[in-house]
Every structure is written in C-alpha cells, then in structure tokens.
N, C-alpha and C positions, 0 to 999 in steps of 0.2 A: 199103311201105318196098321199094326196089329194092336189087339186090344190092350196088352201091356203096354206096348209102348206109349199109347194115348193114355192110360192111366198115369204112367210116370210122367208124360209132360203137361197132364189136365190142366194145370194152372196158367202153362205158357199158352197152350191152345185156345182158353178162353181170352187170354190176353191179346193175342194177334192173329188167331185163328188156324185152322187146318193144313191151307196151302201154305201159308210162312213156314208153319213149324216143319212141313214134308221138305221145303227147301233147306231149312236149316240143317234139319238132319242127313241130308244127303251131301252138305257144303264141306269143300276140301281147302284149308287155308295154307297160304304160305306165310310164316312167320320168320321175319329177318330181326335179330336183336333182342337175344332172351335176358334182358335187363331186369331191374324192378319194377320198371313201368310197365313193361309188356306182361309182366307174371299179373300185375291186377286187371290187365285186359283181358287176357286167358282167363283168368278164373269166372270172369262174368259172361263171357263168350262160349267156352266150353261146356257149362252148365246148362246153355239153352239147349244144348244137342248135337252140336257138331259132330261129324262124324270123323274127321282124319284131320290133323295137322303134320305139315313138313316143316320143320324148325331150322333155320341156321342162325347162329350166333356169332356175329362178327364185329368187332370194336377194334379195328387196325390189327386184327388177327391176335391181340393180346386179350382171348376171353377166359384168363384163370380169374378163379372166384378170391374175390377181397373179404375182410370182415365188413367193409361198407355193403358189400352184395348182401349180405347174412343178415345185414342188418334191415335191408329195408324188402328183400325178396321173399314171396309167400310161400316159396314151395321147396322149404327147407334143402337149400343145397350144401356141401359138404366145404368145411374151408380146405384150400389147396386142392381141390378139384375143378375141371371147367364148372361153368353156369349151366351149360345146355346138359351135362350130366345129369341134371336133376329134374328134365323134364316130364321124365314119366311120371312123377309123383304129381304130375295135372291130372292122371287117370284117377287120382281120389276123389274128384268132383264129375266125373264121367266115366265108368268102368267101361263102357262101349266104345272107348275114343282109341283111335288107331294112331299112333305118333312115329314118324320117320324124322331122323336126324340126318342133316346133310351139311358138309362145307360149302364155302362159296362155289367151289366150282360145279357144284349140284344144282345150281341156279342156271338153268338153260331153257332156250326156246321150248323145247317138248314138255317141260315142266310147267312152265308159265302159260302153257295152252291148257293144261288141265286142271288148274285150280279155278276155284272159285273167285277169290279174292286174296291180295296180297296185303299184309298188314307190317308196318317196318318202323321201327325205332330207330334204327340206325343211322345217324347223320352221314353216314359216309357217301361221298359224292358218287363215286366208282361205282357202288351197288345201286344208289336210287336211278342213277341215269339207266344203269343194267335192266331194272325191272322196268322201266317207263317204256321200253321197246316194245310191250304187250299191250294190248285193250283192255287188260284185266280190270276191276276197279281196285284202286289202290289208297290205302289210308295210312298217311305218315304222321306219327304222335311223337313229341319228344316234351320232356319235361326238364326245365333249367331252374333251379333254385324257387324262387316262389313264383315261378310261370311255368304254364305248359300251354301247347297247342296242337291241333289236329288238322290236317287238309286232307280233303277227299278229291281223288282224280279220276276221271273216266266215270263220273257220276254226276247226274244233272246238269250236263253238259259242259262240264268244267275239265278242261284238258290243258292247263297250263302246265309247264313244267314244275313239281315239287320246289327246284333249287330257286326258282324265280320266284316263288311263294315265298319262302323263308329270308330271302335279302332283301324284297320289297321293304321300303320305308314308307308303305303304304298300307292301313292307317298309321299317322305317325305316334305311336304309344309306345311307353317303356318298357311294357313286357314283350312287344314285337321286338325292340331293339333289343335285349338281353338273349332273346332266341338267335337273331341274324350274328352276333357277336359269338354265342357259342359256336355256330355251324362253321364260322369262317375260321375258330382258333382249331377246331376240330378237325378241319380238312388241312390244317398247314403242320399239323403234328404227323412223323414217319410212323412212329408207334404209338401206341395208345397209354398216355399217363393222365391219369386222373389229379392228381394233384398238381403237374404241371399245368393241366388244361385248364384246373381252377384258378391258378395264379394267371395264366394269362389273360384270361376272360376278365378276370378282377383289374388288372393293370389297365387292360385297353377300354374299361369302363368308364363314363362319365361320372362324377360323384353323386349324382342323381339317381342313377340304375346301381351302385352298391348295394341299396337295402335291398334289392332283389335276391342278391348274391349271399346274403348273410348267413343261410342254412348250407352253404355248400350247393354243389351242383345237382344233388339228388335227396329230394326229401319224400318221407313217406305219405305226409297228407297230401301234398299236391298228388303225386303219384295215383292217391286212392280217387280224388276226384277229377282227376283227368282221365285216367285209366278206365272210369267205370261210364263215363260219358263216352268216350271213343268206342267202348266196347259194345254200348248200345248201338251207337252208328253202324258198327260191323253188322249187326245183325239186324238192324233196320236193311242194310244193302243184301245181306245173302236171302234175309226172308222176303225181298221184294216188296218191302213196305217204306212209306213217305219219310224220309232223312231228316234228321234234325237241322243238318245244313240245309240250303236251299239252292237254285237256281242262281239268284243274287248273292247270296252269301257261302261260299263254298268252304268256310273253314272256321274253327273255334278257337278263342283265346280265352285263358284262364289267367288272372290279375291276383295273386295269392296276398298282396300287399293290402290292396282294396278289398279283399275277397269278393270279386265280382267275375262273371263268366258271360260272354257274349260272341254270336256268330258274327262274323265280320265278311265284306268283298274280298277278293286276293287282288283285284286292282280297282284302281279309280273309275269311275264311270263318266261319260262325257257329262259335262253341265252338272255333274250332281255333286252336291258336299252334304257329308255325314254332319245333322245337326244334334243338339240336345236330344231335342223331340223324338228324332228318329231312332237315335241310338239308344235303345231300350236293354239295359242289363238287366242279367239273371242275379238277385241277391240272394247267394248261398248259404246266408245264416242260418 
C-alpha cells in the first residue's frame, strides 16, 4: 500500500488495521441482483476500497427499470433503461473501482474460482443453486416489506444450502414466514412481475403477516438498515475480520414492525431451545 492510498483510507486502517485494508483493496466481488437493496450494500462496501465488481442483474430476465426502482435506488438509474446500466455510477464513491457487467451466462466456474466473495439479492433458485457449487463465501440478502434477512454460507462452518435456510420454519417468527412466502411465490413466476408477485404474497399470507407487507415489497428504510449491516458483514469477511454472525448463528433477521434485529441459528440444535433470556435483540431506535 503506497502513502497516498494509506492516507485515503487512514480512518479505515485505524478501525480495522493495515492487513484487513490490504485484503479489502485486493477484493473482487461477484454481485448478483442489482436492485435497490444491493445499491445500499454496494454504497457501503465500495467506499471501503474494494478493487473490482463483476455485476449480474437478473430478476427472471426482467431487469427493465421501473419508477419503483428509481424511487429506492441510490445510483440514479434512468427510467426506461436496465438497472444495470447505472452500475458505473458506483464509481462516484470509489474512482479506482473496476466494474464489469455480465449476463447470467457469464457466471461460470472459472469466474467463481477467481472472485473473493459472492453477494446476491436475487432469490431465483436456479441462480442460487449455480453459485453454491463454488466454495467461496456467499452472502444472500433480501428485504420484503418491513422485513430483511441475510445468510452467510462457507463462513464460520456454515455450509447449509441457502434455499434450506430460507424455507426453514425455524425459528418460527413472522418475519421469517414473510421471507419464505416471498421466495416461494417468486420462484413460481415464469417472468418477473412485481405487482403480481406482491398480490400473490399478500393473498397467501395469514392475516397476522399482512402488516409486514403494508408498504409493498420494497421499502427504502428497510433496505438502508439491512443493506448497511449486510455490507459490514461483507467487509468483515473479505477483510479477514470477526463477523457479526457466528458459528452458532449464521443469519440475521430484521423485523421492522417491532424495529428489532437479531442474529439467529439456521437450524435447531439438539436439545436446545431459544429462551427469552438467550434471545437478545438489538433495539435499532
């Protein structure tokens, strides 16, 4: 690291050290799903000094920008064009960043062998299965209405398939059920239609869950909270630092109705019950 770079990232170096900063500066991330939530994640990750992004935006091959995207997206996409066309605007927070745009066919074994980590917000089962063939650290992140979640795979000994984490009914929390319903309905669509997706999720939800969908599928405040926490977890992984999630709890869940967030286990341990004392939530007020 030269003197100019050290000066530029002086505050970061003071926070997590030279070794971690060098790792971050050499990191190459594969980004899948360039939506509003991902824009929040990228804002925080890219400013830390990541050197390269390979970006693939795919939502059932329907990646045409809508007014809803424009409302929530940080990097000023242009109405009528693909979201991914605005990805170079990410350079506004890191001028040294190299950005490569690919389509789904570009997600190859060769690419997966070269990237430091995969960050994905697309819930498309086919793509998730494809990236899970690699041994890279993977962060899957998704926000739905007032809820948000992220899972880490191939970190801290967590190797459980992402789909199994999403569809699991443990722990039995309303915000978890909303995420599971969204995943299920998304993968039943042959082409992506946000209006029909929201309608189907709402119609298949129990009454007690509908309050979590009162703002629609995509809400900027939830993206901001979940995206910033997910970004910090990405920085921790590529920087070789201790992660917020742990060996016991490989996932994070945000419940915007009650304004709490907490890490949680992706499967129930034998003879283990989460009690009120053990389940210490983080008050985000």
